[in-house]
C-alpha positions, 0 to 999 in steps of 0.5 A: 799787360791784359786789362783782366790781370790780377795786377790790372785791378790790384793796381785800381784798388789800391789806388782808389783805396789811397784816393778814398783814404785822403778824401775821407780825411779831408771829409774829417777835417771839413766836418771839424769846420761844420760841426765844431764851428758853424754848427755847434749842438744843437745848431746841428739839429735846430738848423738841419746842417748834419743832413746837409753835409753829410749828403754833400760829403759822402757823394763826393767822398764816394765819387771820387774814389770811384771815378779813379777807380775806373781812370787809374791805369798804368799802361797809361802814359805817366802825363797822361794818368796824371792829368787824369788824376789832376782832374778827378782831384780838381773836379772832387775839390771843386764839388767840396767846396760848393758844398761847404760854400752852401753849408755856409750859406744856410749856417746859423748865425744868431740865436736871437730873442724875439718878443716871446722866444728866442729864434736861430736866425741863419745867414739865409735869412738875413736881408742884405739891404739891412747889413749896413744898419747892424749896431756897431759891435755886433758881428752881422754874419759871424763865421766862428759860430753863432752868437746871442742876441736880443732885440731892441724896442721898437720906435715908435707904434709905426715901426712896429706896425711896418716890422710885423708887416713884414714879418708876415710876409717872411722876414722875421724880427730877429733876422732884421739887423737894425733890431739887434742889440747886444744879449745883455741889453735883452736880460731884463726882458727875457727874464720877465717872458722866461716861465718856471720850468716846473710850469713846463714840467706840468704841461709835459709829464711825459718829459720831466724825466728828461728835463730832470735828467738835463737839468742835473747834467747842467747843475741846474735845480727844477725848481729855479730855472726857467724856460723859453721856446725856440724856434729852430728852421723846421722844429721848435724846442725848449731852451733852459735858462739861468734865473739869474743871468738868463744864460742858456744852461740846456736845450731839449727837442721839446715844443713848449708853445 
């Protein structure tokens, strides 16, 4: 069979198309894990998971079928062709596995109330040597999606100074397992620090329509809803809270500091 024959390229394109379809199906399953479990809204925006995942998966999905287009040739002995395709699949799956591992390491694990704000804490932010100090009942690095936590009070002035200095060196208070407590235990402090949404509207009149629309969709009254700043990986957002339970009812990409 001539290398330039129509069947030669038809077979290669067909094999590449089948490989592409399989790759896309696997990528969709991976996307369900990443965006449905590890990076649900608003974390996919706050933590940059969408961009990281799309870069890794796009490269993987494109390169695999392209390599198949290059190596597929029916004139090869079946054992050789099978070996080539198996190597392509192995390399592609290894690349996808590495990509998912990278996304997993960077995944958000908690949204923590930290004194006067919320902070999104990622798996990579949590000091490994403090994991064994996690309070009973709290999963330090959950793989089923981010949870809500708050911080306990400092035991004394010395602890406050020590942990504040550590925060200045890069270990935020919200990332310390030895300070974590249940979200319910922090509700009184959260409600004390939270501010009226009407105050936020006064500070950002250009965002009033967006705030009203978000609260309307959440079934909340702007006159009673509360808010606090939210610190993400690269940006500042605002989290809106129920005035009784302090549960989040909505989020906006609005710097409310």
